C-alpha positions, 0 to 999 in steps of 0.5 A: 526471550532473547534479543540480538544486541544492536550495533549503534547506529542512528535508526536503533529504535527502528531496529528495536520496533522491527525486532519486536514486531518480528518476534510478534509475527514469528510467534515468540510474542503473543496479543496480552503478552506483557513486554519486558520493562524499560531497563530489561529491553535496554540490557537485552539490546545493549541500548540506553533506555532512551532509545527503548523508550522511543522504540515503544512510543513508536509501537504505541503509535502504531496501535501494536502495544498499549500501555496499562498505567502502573502495570507496564506494556502489553502487545495489543490484541488485533482487534483493539489496534488503531492503526494500519501499517504495511511492514517493510517485509511486505515488499520482499516477495512479488506476490505480496505486490498482488496481494496489496493491488488486490486490497487497494483495488477493492477501494478504488472499485467503489470510489469509481462509483462516486466519482461517477456521481460527483465528476465535472466537465473539468474532471473529465478532461483531466481523466481523458488527458491521463488517457492520451498519456497512456495511449502515447505510452504505448510507442514509447519503446524507452520510457513507455512503461515509466510513463504508463506506470505514472499515468496510471497512478494519476488516473487512480488519484484523479478518480479518488479525488473526484469521489470527495472520500478523504479516507479512501483517498488517503488508503489509495496513497499510502499503499500507492505510494509505499508500492512506488517506493519500494516495488517500483521496479518490479511494478514498472516491469509488470506494466511493461509485460502486460498493461502496456497495451492497447487493450488493458488502455481500453479498459480504463477508457471504458471505466472513464467514458461510465464515469463521464455518463454519470452511471456509478452502476457502470463505473464500478463494473468497468473499475472492477473489470479492469483492476481485477483483470491487471490483478489476474494478468500480473498472477497469471505471468509466466515469470512470476515468482517470489523475489 
């Protein structure tokens, strides 16, 4: 296999990681394949062995590569991978945003039920304050979409924190922060087109009311209704095209 030689930049290890993972996604590398030696990769990429070593360490951390003592480095089988990462390639298409939202929403729906059983009066006050910010954002013609986008992020985090499941919280934060960083303009545009409306906010009001009542079944149902509807509104947009 031939890899493209790299120009010398501060991110050479990351470029090697991107090249190798790209080869994996393209089928040029398969699970179980043995990687070339450090020296062979260094020659292929035109870099020092220390750069290759750093890249391989990152691939090991990501669970993509496993080392076998005295044998070499191998592409891990999918079921053996111990880390979950989102490739930057995911953020090149708006349809990938929809996939990520649906993935996140499945977790949010479940933590909403847990939150209904663990909420305090202080938690409800916080959630109702966020809902007020959403309502106020409707009449803000300049910054309304940005305000609503940030408020919804805060509501999701507030619900997840109340649920007291650090693994679910970390998962939600990981996806949400990546969306905010890499797809912010797309997400805000969608908020303006579909979510900055009283009907959409009312769905979230009903969710908070179910949590306030301490009703986990209703909270799960209301969360599913809102987040499924929000995903469908994104999918149904007339201008929904790959970027």
